[in-house]
C-alpha positions in Angstrom: 0.1 0.1 0.0 2.0 2.9 -1.4 1.0 6.4 -2.4 1.7 6.2 -5.9 3.7 9.2 -7.1 2.1 8.8 -10.7 -1.3 10.5 -12.0 -3.2 7.1 -11.3 -2.9 7.1 -7.9 -5.8 9.2 -6.2 -7.9 9.6 -3.1 -11.5 8.9 -3.1 -13.3 11.5 -1.2 -17.0 11.8 -0.1 -17.9 13.5 -3.3 -15.1 13.6 -5.7 -11.7 12.1 -6.5 -8.5 14.0 -5.4 -5.6 13.3 -7.5 -2.3 13.3 -5.7 0.4 15.4 -7.7 3.1 13.4 -9.2 5.6 14.7 -6.7 3.5 13.7 -3.8 5.2 10.9 -1.4 3.6 8.9 1.4 5.3 11.1 3.8 4.0 14.5 2.3 0.5 12.9 2.2 0.8 12.3 6.0 2.2 15.5 6.9 -0.5 17.3 4.7 -3.3 15.4 7.0 -1.7 16.7 10.2 -2.5 14.8 13.3 -6.1 14.1 12.0 -7.1 10.4 11.7 -6.1 9.0 8.3 -7.5 6.1 6.3 -5.4 4.1 4.0 -7.0 1.4 1.9 -4.6 -1.0 0.0 -5.1 -1.5 -3.9 -3.3 -4.9 -3.6 -4.5 -8.3 -2.2 -1.4 -9.7 -2.2 -0.5 -10.7 1.4 3.1 -10.1 1.2 2.8 -6.6 0.0 0.2 -5.7 2.3 1.9 -7.0 5.5 5.5 -5.2 4.1 3.3 -1.7 3.8 2.1 -2.7 7.4 5.8 -2.8 8.5 6.7 0.2 6.7 4.3 2.1 8.5 5.7 1.0 11.8 9.0 2.0 10.7 8.2 5.3 9.3 5.6 6.6 11.0 5.3 8.3 14.6 2.1 6.2 15.5 2.2 7.7 19.1 1.0 10.9 17.8 -1.1 9.9 15.1 -4.3 7.8 14.3 -4.0 5.7 11.1 -6.6 2.9 10.0 -5.2 0.6 7.5 -7.8 -1.3 5.5 -6.8 -4.2 3.2 -8.0 -7.6 2.1 -6.1 -10.4 0.5 -6.6 -13.3 -1.6 -6.9 -16.6 0.0 -3.7 -16.7 2.3 -2.7 -18.1 5.7 -1.0 -15.8 8.5 0.8 -17.1 11.3 2.3 -15.3 14.1 5.9 -14.3 14.3 6.7 -17.0 16.8 4.3 -19.8 15.6 5.2 -23.0 14.0 3.4 -23.5 10.8 3.9 -27.4 10.7 1.6 -27.2 13.8 -0.8 -24.6 12.7 -1.4 -25.4 8.9 -1.8 -28.3 6.5 1.0 -27.3 4.4 0.7 -30.0 1.6 -3.0 -29.0 1.0 -2.1 -25.5 1.0 0.6 -26.1 -1.5 -1.9 -28.4 -3.8 -4.6 -25.3 -3.7 -1.8 -22.6 -4.3 -2.5 -21.0 -0.8 0.7 -19.0 0.5 1.7 -18.9 3.8 3.0 -15.8 5.7 4.3 -15.0 8.9 4.1 -11.5 10.6 7.0 -9.5 11.8 4.8 -7.7 14.3 5.0 -9.7 17.5 1.2 -9.7 18.7 2.1 -12.4 21.1 3.4 -9.3 23.7 -0.2 -8.6 24.6 -1.1 -12.0 25.8 0.7 -11.8 29.0 -1.4 -8.8 30.1 -4.7 -10.4 29.1 -3.9 -13.3 31.8 -4.6 -12.5 35.4 -2.4 -13.6 38.1 -4.8 -13.4 40.9 -6.5 -16.7 41.9 -9.5 -17.7 44.3 -11.4 -14.3 43.7 -15.2 -14.3 44.1 -16.8 -11.4 42.5 -20.2 -9.7 41.1 -18.0 -8.4 38.4 -19.0 -9.2 35.0 -16.5 -11.5 33.3 -15.4 -11.0 29.5 -17.1 -13.2 27.0 -15.4 -13.7 23.8 -17.4 -12.2 21.2 -19.2 -14.4 18.3 -17.5 -14.9 15.2 -19.7 -15.1 11.9 -19.7 -14.5 8.1 -21.6 -11.0 7.7 -23.0 -12.2 4.4 -24.8 -14.9 6.3 -26.6 -11.9 7.7 -27.1 -9.7 4.6 -26.0 -11.4 1.1 -25.8 -8.0 -0.4 -22.4 -7.4 1.5 -19.3 -7.0 -0.3 -15.6 -6.3 0.7 -15.8 -2.6 -0.3 -19.0 -2.0 1.3 -17.7 -2.9 4.6 -14.3 -1.0 4.5 -16.4 2.2 3.6 -18.4 1.5 6.4 -15.6 0.9 8.7 -14.0 4.2 7.4 -16.8 6.3 7.6 -17.6 5.3 11.4 -13.4 6.0 11.8 -13.6 9.1 10.5 -16.4 10.3 12.8 -14.5 9.1 15.7 -11.3 10.8 14.7 -12.4 13.9 12.9 -11.1 13.1 9.8 -11.6 15.0 6.6 -13.7 11.9 5.5 -11.2 10.9 2.8 -9.8 7.4 2.0 -6.5 7.3 0.2 -5.8 4.4 -1.9 -2.4 3.2 -1.9 -0.5 1.1 -3.8 2.2 -1.3 -1.8 4.5 -1.8 -4.6 5.6 1.9 -5.1 9.1 2.1 -4.4 9.5 5.7 -5.1 7.0 6.7 -2.3 7.9 3.7 -0.2 11.8 3.3 -0.2 12.6 -0.5 0.8 9.3 -1.7 0.3 10.0 -4.3 -2.6 12.9 -5.9 -0.3 10.7 -6.0 2.6 7.8 -7.8 0.7 10.6 -10.4 -0.7 12.1 -10.8 2.8 8.4 -11.7 3.9 8.1 -14.2 1.4 11.3 -16.2 1.7 11.6 -19.5 3.0 14.3 -18.2 5.4 11.7 -16.1 7.3 8.2 -18.1 6.7 10.0 -21.4 7.9 13.4 -20.5 9.0 12.2 -18.5 11.9 10.3 -21.2 13.5 11.4 -21.9 16.9 13.3 -24.7 17.6 11.1 -27.8 17.7 11.5 -31.5 17.8 9.4 -34.5 15.9 9.3 -38.0 17.6 6.8 -40.2 15.4 6.4 -43.7 14.3 4.7 -45.0 11.1 4.5 -48.5 9.4 6.0 -49.1 6.2 5.3 -52.1 3.8 7.0 -54.0 1.2 5.1 -57.0 -0.6 4.3 -59.2 2.6 6.6 -57.7 5.0 5.8 -54.8 7.2 7.5 -53.0 10.2 7.5 -49.9 12.3 9.9 -47.1 11.9 10.7 -44.6 14.7 11.7 -41.3 13.5 13.1 -38.5 15.7 14.6 -35.1 14.5 15.6 -31.9 16.1 14.8 -28.9 13.7 16.4 -25.4 14.4 15.7 -22.4 12.1 13.9 -24.6 9.9 17.0 -26.9 9.6 17.6 -30.5 10.8 20.1 -30.6 13.6 19.6 -34.2 14.4 18.2 -37.1 13.0 17.7 -41.0 13.9 15.8 -43.5 12.1 15.2 -46.7 13.9 13.7 -49.9 12.4 14.7 -53.6 12.3 17.8 -54.5 10.2 16.3 -57.3 8.7 13.9 -54.9 6.9 16.6 -52.4 5.9 20.1 -52.6 6.6 21.3 -50.2 9.7 24.1 -48.7 7.3 21.7 -47.7 5.2 19.4 -46.0 7.6 22.7 -44.5 9.4 23.6 -42.8 5.9 20.2 -41.6 5.4 20.0 -39.9 8.8 23.4 -38.3 8.3 22.3 -36.9 4.9 19.3 -35.4 6.4 21.2 -33.5 9.4 21.8 -29.8 7.9 18.7 -30.2 5.6 15.7 -28.1 5.5 12.9 -29.6 7.0 11.2 -29.4 3.6 9.9 -32.5 1.7 11.2 -31.3 -1.7 14.6 -30.9 -0.6 14.6 -34.1 1.6 13.5 -36.0 -1.7 16.4 -34.4 -3.7 18.7 -35.4 -1.3 17.5 -39.0 -1.0 17.6 -39.4 -4.8 21.1 -38.1 -5.1 22.0 -40.8 -2.4 20.4 -43.7 -4.3 22.1 -42.7 -7.5 25.5 -42.3 -5.7 25.3 -45.7 -4.0 23.3 -48.0 -6.1 21.6 -50.7 -4.1 19.9 -54.0 -5.3 16.5 -53.6 -6.2 14.4 -54.7 -3.0 16.8 -52.3 -0.7 16.2 -49.6 -3.2 12.5 -50.1 -3.2 12.4 -50.1 0.5 14.4 -47.2 0.7 12.0 -45.3 -1.5 9.1 -46.4 0.4 11.1 -45.3 3.9 12.0 -41.8 2.3 8.2 -41.2 1.2 7.0 -41.6 4.7 9.6 -39.7 6.1 8.7 -36.7 3.7 5.0 -37.3 4.6 6.2 -35.9 8.2 7.1 -32.6 7.0 
């Protein structure tokens, strides 16, 4: 959401369209509005662009002395908190199949959680306890509603509360001229290193059954993952199903690998090419690798 410095960037007012001068920047638009409430509406539906603009605002605008309402909506996307684990929160395989992107916030909203938990125990009181508000789709109440109608209504209410001039400024979060550094910020938010690599350290301890013709056995898999990279890996299963040396080599290959099914598949394929095995062991190795990647 950036104020475009070209003629196609404009502000929507209650009765007319106000064209922003080509020389205008986002900073000058804020200055022109003084300390009154300011309503910004994104022209983008890209989750990474909108989150990048949100971060840009936090980094470049004094929000202690100014009220800003930022309205934006995205195409289908999943957004997790800064310190959450995507492998715990999401069905990553299904998201990939359906083309649903995953994003991780920079803002640490979890900072608020400690103040919302009381430390006082055993209190008896007539005070009214807080009750979670119900959540529902507004179109279930009024099928004629759409996102623009709702955002306009929110903006109108906001303007009345903060004595704003009624303008809703349309901003383009891809305008590098108005928002220096915004492209880099969006790229970082989309990178594997940020989305997955910033996951707090976690471990995986699971078991699964593998089958080959008439034989089957149980496999124990243990991993430690830090910054999205496998730090420790052990694979345990009976030697009569797969030689211990093969399991050990696979475990060692996975250490230092991203906790990512595609990368694991590439590495295991390389192992099989480098160390040819007899057909039965190679088939069992493929079966084992498929089950390991299914955990990710």
